[in-house]
C-alpha positions as CSV (number, residue, x, y, z in Angstrom):
1,X,-4.1,-24.7,-12.6
2,X,-4.4,-25.7,-9.6
3,X,-5.3,-23.8,-6.1
4,X,-4.3,-25.1,-2.9
5,X,-6.3,-24.3,0.4
6,X,-7.1,-25.6,3.8
7,X,-9.4,-28.5,3.2
8,X,-12.5,-28.2,5.1
9,X,-11.8,-31.5,6.4
10,X,-9.3,-30.2,8.7
11,X,-11.2,-27.3,10.1
12,X,-11.1,-23.4,9.2
13,X,-7.7,-21.6,9.0
14,X,-7.4,-20.0,11.9
15,X,-8.3,-23.5,14.3
16,X,-6.0,-25.5,12.0
17,X,-2.7,-22.7,12.5
18,X,-3.6,-22.0,16.2
19,X,-2.7,-25.8,16.9
20,X,1.2,-24.7,16.3
21,X,3.2,-24.3,19.5
22,X,6.7,-23.1,18.8
23,X,8.3,-25.5,16.7
24,X,12.2,-26.1,17.6
25,X,14.3,-24.5,14.7
26,X,15.3,-28.0,11.9
27,X,18.2,-28.7,10.4
28,X,17.2,-27.6,7.4
29,X,16.6,-24.1,8.2
30,X,13.0,-23.3,8.9
31,X,11.0,-24.8,12.2
32,X,8.9,-28.0,11.1
33,X,5.5,-28.0,12.2
34,X,5.0,-30.3,15.4
35,X,4.1,-34.1,14.8
36,X,0.6,-33.6,17.0
37,X,-1.1,-30.9,14.2
38,X,-3.3,-32.8,11.9
39,X,-2.3,-33.1,8.2
40,X,-3.0,-30.7,6.2
41,X,-5.4,-31.9,3.0
42,X,-5.5,-28.9,0.6
43,X,-8.1,-29.2,-2.2
44,X,-7.1,-28.2,-5.2
45,X,-9.2,-27.1,-8.4
46,X,-9.2,-26.6,-11.9
47,X,-7.6,-29.5,-12.0
48,X,-6.6,-30.8,-16.0
49,X,-4.3,-32.5,-17.6
50,X,-0.9,-30.5,-18.6
51,X,-0.5,-29.4,-22.0
52,X,3.0,-30.4,-24.2
53,X,5.8,-28.0,-23.2
54,X,5.7,-24.9,-25.1
55,X,2.0,-25.2,-25.7
56,X,-0.7,-22.9,-24.7
57,X,-2.7,-24.5,-22.2
58,X,-6.4,-23.7,-22.2
59,X,-8.8,-23.5,-19.0
60,X,-11.8,-25.8,-18.7
61,X,-15.1,-24.2,-18.0
62,X,-15.8,-27.7,-15.4
63,X,-13.2,-28.0,-12.5
64,X,-13.0,-31.0,-10.8
65,X,-11.9,-31.7,-6.8
66,X,-8.4,-33.3,-6.0
67,X,-7.9,-34.0,-2.2
68,X,-4.1,-34.1,-1.5
69,X,-2.1,-34.5,1.8
70,X,0.9,-32.5,2.5
71,X,2.8,-35.7,4.9
72,X,1.9,-37.4,1.9
73,X,4.5,-37.0,-1.2
74,X,2.8,-39.2,-3.4
75,X,-0.7,-37.1,-3.3
76,X,1.2,-34.3,-3.8
77,X,2.9,-35.6,-6.8
78,X,-0.2,-36.7,-8.2
79,X,-2.4,-33.3,-8.0
80,X,1.1,-31.8,-9.5
81,X,1.1,-33.7,-12.6
82,X,-2.4,-32.5,-13.5
83,X,-1.5,-29.2,-13.7
84,X,0.6,-26.5,-15.8
85,X,0.6,-24.1,-12.7
86,X,-0.5,-24.5,-8.9
87,X,-1.2,-21.3,-6.7
88,X,-0.5,-22.4,-3.0
89,X,-1.9,-20.2,-0.8
90,X,-1.5,-22.6,2.5
91,X,0.4,-21.1,5.3
92,X,2.6,-20.8,7.3
93,X,5.0,-21.5,4.5
94,X,7.4,-22.6,7.3
95,X,5.1,-24.9,8.0
96,X,3.7,-25.9,4.7
97,X,5.4,-24.9,2.0
98,X,8.4,-26.7,0.9
99,X,6.6,-29.8,0.3
100,X,4.3,-28.3,-2.7
101,X,7.4,-26.2,-3.8
102,X,9.1,-30.0,-3.8
103,X,6.6,-32.0,-5.8
104,X,6.0,-29.2,-8.2
105,X,9.4,-29.2,-9.3
106,X,9.9,-32.9,-9.4
107,X,6.7,-33.2,-11.7
108,X,7.3,-30.2,-13.5
109,X,4.9,-27.8,-12.8
110,X,4.9,-24.3,-11.8
111,X,4.2,-22.9,-8.6
112,X,3.0,-19.7,-7.3
113,X,2.4,-18.6,-3.7
114,X,1.3,-15.8,-1.5
115,X,4.1,-15.9,1.4
116,X,5.4,-12.8,3.0
117,X,8.1,-15.1,5.2
118,X,11.7,-13.7,3.7
119,X,13.1,-16.7,6.0
120,X,10.8,-19.4,3.9
121,X,11.6,-17.6,0.8
122,X,15.4,-17.4,0.3
123,X,15.5,-20.8,1.6
124,X,13.7,-22.1,-1.4
125,X,15.7,-20.4,-3.9
126,X,18.9,-21.6,-2.3
127,X,17.6,-25.3,-2.2
128,X,15.6,-25.1,-5.2
129,X,16.4,-22.3,-8.1
130,X,19.0,-25.1,-9.7
131,X,16.7,-28.0,-9.7
132,X,13.9,-25.8,-11.3
133,X,16.1,-24.5,-13.7
134,X,16.6,-27.6,-15.1
135,X,13.2,-29.1,-15.0
136,X,12.7,-25.5,-16.8
137,X,9.7,-24.8,-14.3
138,X,9.3,-21.4,-12.4
139,X,8.6,-21.2,-9.0
140,X,7.4,-17.5,-8.0
141,X,7.1,-16.5,-4.4
142,X,5.7,-13.8,-2.5
143,X,2.6,-13.1,-5.7
144,X,0.0,-11.6,-3.3
145,X,0.0,-8.0,-1.8
146,X,3.2,-9.2,-0.1
147,X,4.7,-8.2,-2.4
148,X,3.5,-7.4,-6.1
149,X,2.4,-4.1,-5.1
150,X,5.9,-3.1,-3.6
151,X,8.2,-5.1,-6.2
152,X,6.3,-4.5,-9.2
153,X,5.9,-0.3,-8.3
154,X,9.6,-0.3,-8.1
155,X,10.1,-1.6,-11.5
156,X,6.8,0.6,-13.0
157,X,8.7,3.4,-11.1
158,X,12.1,3.0,-12.8
159,X,10.2,2.7,-16.4
160,X,8.5,5.8,-16.0
161,X,11.5,7.7,-15.0
162,X,13.0,9.6,-17.8
163,X,16.8,8.6,-16.6
164,X,18.2,6.5,-13.9
165,X,16.4,5.4,-10.9
166,X,18.9,5.3,-8.1
167,X,16.8,5.2,-4.9
168,X,13.2,4.5,-3.7
169,X,11.4,4.7,-0.5
170,X,8.0,3.5,-0.2
171,X,5.0,4.3,2.0
172,X,1.8,2.1,2.4
173,X,-1.3,3.9,3.8
174,X,-4.1,1.0,4.9
175,X,-7.8,3.1,4.3
176,X,-10.4,1.5,6.7
177,X,-13.8,2.4,6.8
178,X,-16.5,3.1,10.1
179,X,-16.1,-0.1,11.3
180,X,-11.8,0.1,11.7
181,X,-9.9,-2.4,10.0
182,X,-8.8,-5.9,11.3
183,X,-6.2,-8.2,9.9
184,X,-6.9,-12.6,10.4
185,X,-4.0,-13.9,12.7
186,X,-2.6,-15.9,10.1
187,X,-0.3,-13.0,9.0
188,X,0.3,-12.4,13.0
189,X,1.3,-16.0,13.3
190,X,3.9,-15.6,10.4
191,X,5.6,-13.0,11.8
192,X,5.9,-14.6,15.1
193,X,7.9,-17.3,13.8
194,X,9.6,-15.0,11.5
195,X,10.3,-12.8,14.3
196,X,11.2,-15.6,16.6
197,X,13.3,-17.2,14.5
198,X,15.8,-13.9,13.0
199,X,18.7,-15.7,14.2
200,X,18.4,-18.6,11.5
201,X,17.4,-16.0,8.9
202,X,21.0,-14.2,9.6
203,X,22.9,-17.1,9.5
204,X,21.1,-18.1,6.2
205,X,22.2,-15.1,4.3
206,X,25.7,-15.0,5.9
207,X,26.2,-18.8,4.7
208,X,25.0,-17.5,0.8
209,X,27.8,-15.1,0.9
210,X,26.7,-13.2,-1.8
211,X,29.0,-10.0,-3.1
212,X,26.9,-6.5,-2.5
213,X,25.0,-5.1,-4.9
214,X,26.8,-1.9,-6.4
215,X,24.9,1.5,-4.5
216,X,24.5,4.4,-7.9
217,X,24.3,7.8,-6.4
218,X,23.9,9.0,-2.7
219,X,23.4,6.0,-0.4
220,X,19.9,5.9,0.7
221,X,19.3,6.9,4.4
222,X,17.4,4.8,6.7
223,X,15.0,7.2,8.6
224,X,14.2,6.7,12.1
225,X,11.9,4.1,13.7
226,X,9.3,6.9,14.2
227,X,9.2,9.7,11.2
228,X,7.2,12.5,9.7
229,X,6.3,12.1,6.1
230,X,5.4,15.9,5.1
231,X,4.3,14.7,1.8
232,X,1.6,12.2,3.1
233,X,1.4,14.4,6.4
234,X,1.7,11.5,8.3
235,X,4.2,9.5,10.8
236,X,5.3,6.4,9.7
237,X,7.4,3.3,11.0
238,X,9.6,1.0,8.8
239,X,7.1,-1.9,7.3
240,X,8.3,-5.1,8.6
241,X,6.9,-7.5,6.0
242,X,8.8,-9.0,3.0
243,X,8.5,-6.4,0.7
244,X,12.1,-5.3,1.3
245,X,14.0,-8.6,1.0
246,X,11.7,-9.4,-2.2
247,X,12.4,-5.8,-4.0
248,X,16.3,-6.3,-2.8
249,X,16.9,-9.7,-4.5
250,X,14.4,-8.7,-7.5
251,X,17.1,-5.9,-7.7
252,X,19.6,-7.9,-7.5
253,X,18.8,-10.4,-10.4
254,X,17.9,-7.4,-12.8
255,X,21.5,-6.1,-12.0
256,X,23.7,-9.4,-12.7
257,X,21.5,-11.3,-15.4
258,X,19.7,-8.0,-17.1
259,X,22.8,-5.6,-16.3
260,X,20.4,-3.2,-14.9
261,X,21.2,-0.7,-12.5
262,X,20.2,-1.6,-9.4
263,X,17.7,0.7,-7.6
264,X,18.1,1.0,-3.6
265,X,14.8,0.7,-1.4
266,X,13.0,1.1,1.8
267,X,9.6,0.3,2.8
268,X,7.6,2.1,5.6
269,X,4.2,1.9,6.6
270,X,2.1,5.4,7.9
271,X,0.3,5.3,11.2
272,X,-1.6,8.5,11.3
273,X,-1.2,10.8,13.9
274,X,0.8,11.0,17.6
275,X,-2.2,8.9,19.1
276,X,-1.9,6.0,16.6
277,X,2.2,6.1,16.9
278,X,1.6,5.7,21.1
279,X,-0.9,2.7,20.3
280,X,2.0,1.0,18.0
281,X,5.0,1.4,20.0
282,X,3.3,-0.7,23.0
283,X,2.2,-2.8,20.8
284,X,4.9,-3.1,19.1
285,X,7.1,-3.2,22.6
286,X,4.8,-6.4,23.9
287,X,5.8,-8.2,20.4
288,X,9.6,-7.5,20.5
289,X,9.8,-8.6,24.3
290,X,7.2,-11.6,24.0
291,X,8.9,-13.1,21.2
292,X,12.1,-13.5,22.4
293,X,10.7,-16.5,24.7
294,X,8.8,-19.7,23.9
295,X,5.6,-19.4,26.2
296,X,5.7,-15.5,25.0
297,X,5.2,-16.8,21.9
298,X,2.6,-19.3,22.8
299,X,0.3,-16.0,24.5
300,X,1.2,-13.7,21.2
301,X,-0.7,-16.9,19.2
302,X,-3.3,-17.3,21.9
303,X,-4.5,-14.3,22.2
304,X,-3.5,-11.7,19.2
305,X,-6.4,-9.5,19.8
306,X,-4.9,-8.7,22.8
307,X,-1.0,-8.0,22.6
308,X,-2.0,-6.3,19.1
309,X,-4.6,-3.7,20.2
310,X,-7.1,-4.7,18.4
311,X,-5.1,-5.2,14.8
312,X,-5.4,-9.0,14.3
313,X,-7.9,-11.5,15.6
314,X,-8.8,-15.0,15.3
315,X,-11.9,-14.3,13.1
316,X,-10.4,-11.8,10.9
317,X,-12.2,-9.0,9.0
318,X,-15.6,-8.8,8.9
319,X,-17.0,-8.5,5.3
320,X,-18.2,-5.0,5.9
321,X,-14.4,-4.1,6.7
322,X,-13.6,-5.6,4.0
323,X,-15.9,-3.7,1.3
324,X,-14.8,-0.6,3.1
325,X,-10.9,-1.1,3.1
326,X,-8.5,-0.2,0.3
327,X,-4.5,0.5,0.3
328,X,-2.0,2.8,-1.3
329,X,1.4,2.2,-1.9
330,X,3.0,5.8,-2.4
331,X,6.6,6.0,-4.0
332,X,9.4,8.4,-4.0
333,X,11.8,8.2,-6.3
334,X,15.1,10.0,-6.9
335,X,17.9,9.6,-9.8
336,X,19.9,11.3,-12.8
337,X,18.5,12.4,-16.0
338,X,20.1,11.2,-19.4
339,X,23.4,12.3,-19.6
340,X,23.2,13.3,-16.0
341,X,26.2,10.5,-14.2
342,X,26.2,10.1,-10.9
343,X,29.6,11.1,-10.5
344,X,30.0,13.9,-7.8
345,X,26.7,15.0,-8.7
346,X,23.3,14.7,-6.5
347,X,20.4,13.5,-8.4
348,X,18.5,16.0,-10.3
349,X,15.5,14.3,-11.0
350,X,12.1,13.1,-8.5
351,X,9.2,10.8,-9.6
352,X,6.3,9.6,-7.4
353,X,4.1,6.7,-8.4
354,X,1.8,5.0,-6.5
355,X,-0.1,1.7,-6.6
356,X,-4.0,1.7,-5.0
357,X,-6.0,-1.3,-4.9
358,X,-9.2,-2.8,-2.6
359,X,-8.8,-4.4,0.3
360,X,-5.3,-6.4,0.6
361,X,-5.4,-9.5,1.5
362,X,-9.1,-11.1,1.0
363,X,-9.4,-8.7,-2.5
364,X,-6.4,-7.9,-3.9
365,X,-4.2,-10.5,-2.8
366,X,-6.0,-13.4,-5.0
367,X,-6.4,-10.7,-8.1
368,X,-2.4,-10.8,-7.7
369,X,-1.9,-14.1,-7.3
370,X,-4.3,-15.4,-10.5
371,X,-3.2,-12.8,-12.8
372,X,0.4,-13.5,-12.3
373,X,-0.6,-17.1,-12.8
374,X,-2.4,-16.3,-16.1
375,X,0.9,-14.2,-16.9
376,X,2.8,-17.2,-16.5
377,X,1.1,-18.9,-19.1
378,X,0.2,-16.2,-21.5
379,X,3.5,-14.2,-21.6
380,X,5.9,-17.4,-21.8
381,X,8.5,-15.4,-24.2
382,X,8.2,-12.6,-21.8
383,X,9.7,-15.0,-18.9
384,X,13.4,-15.8,-17.8
385,X,14.4,-18.2,-20.4
386,X,15.1,-20.6,-17.8
387,X,13.4,-21.6,-15.5
388,X,14.2,-21.5,-11.6
389,X,12.9,-19.5,-8.2
390,X,12.1,-15.9,-8.7
391,X,10.5,-13.2,-6.9
392,X,7.5,-11.6,-9.1
393,X,10.1,-8.9,-10.5
394,X,12.4,-11.0,-11.5
395,X,9.7,-13.1,-13.2
396,X,7.3,-10.6,-14.5
397,X,9.4,-7.5,-15.0
398,X,9.6,-8.0,-19.1
399,X,6.0,-9.1,-19.2
400,X,2.5,-7.1,-19.2
401,X,1.1,-8.2,-15.4
402,X,1.1,-4.5,-14.9
403,X,-1.4,-4.0,-17.3
404,X,-3.5,-7.2,-16.3
405,X,-3.7,-5.7,-12.4
406,X,-4.8,-1.8,-13.6
407,X,-7.4,-3.5,-15.8
408,X,-8.5,-5.4,-12.7
409,X,-8.6,-2.7,-9.5
410,X,-4.9,-2.5,-8.5
411,X,-3.7,0.5,-10.2
412,X,-0.4,2.0,-11.0
413,X,0.1,5.8,-11.8
414,X,2.3,8.5,-12.2
415,X,1.5,10.9,-9.8
416,X,4.7,13.9,-9.9
417,X,7.8,13.8,-12.0
418,X,10.3,16.7,-12.2
419,X,14.2,17.5,-12.5
420,X,15.3,19.3,-9.2
């Protein structure tokens, strides 16, 4: 199992990513990194020969280091040949992700990433799903905080409901200590690139020409951009990450391939009281205005602390902030009890579940990613029969990944369940 990260030869995450001005959209569907950016040389760890197909690989007690250059396909091929699974941590993935995916597929190596960029994730599916299936390898995106808690949280909620789950709303709450919270600007940059290139994501989805997934029960109504959640005693806004895209793709896969009843999904993040709402409103307005223009995007990238009102910085959180931070994702689901159908009936059963864990970016994400990789190696019989490009829920819905996460600090639990 190999883990890709930025090489120290190229500087820190922040310094390397800060060099990117807005890149023009390429004909391949994603912006390409400017030529002026120094090439990345991800260091890979836990190198070892791959086991025979069908064999169960074992990890050595000592690990080596391989230097590979993302602009040098031969070096990526050489790296991939020595792995059973590659853990790719190098983003933004729209610039650095595709060569790794391609090299892994061509060399029969599975790959897991922690991408939270819907455009990249969906494009990789359309470009490489069939090729990965032919090779029998698994490419699993968004296997960190984006979007394992949300994707597997919906599956966990479905499994715990004594009936048919039809709709779920999730509410993310981030807890911080006395020194507050801060997020590294790598996430901020991915959001800038994503929002600035939304037209191409819409074009990609339109060209896919997918038939709609059936809606079971009443259609889930969208909340207002700012709404109040009485159950959590907090205001909330829509969650702008990859969770909705990932969960909906999972539900499509489960419905079309496993004939499971699809679940409608909406994601929100709690923001506390009215003061926080006002602060986020101004930050959101600044962001949405500046992200439309090239010079605006460069300003957003150069001054993340200013334009995010302190939520993002080039330095990221301090160790004290990390230690004092945690998250809770609460799921409110509704559906029908056994023997009670959706025809002309309102949902008659409700369930509330939670996923709780440590700090999201630097603690929960590596836990989720590593356990996803170990599940890929250990639970081969419970994976989709053929390889391909998958969401976490599509790949791991029948595995023991949730049990693994429960044992390592990302806890899934039922809060309440009742018939109406």
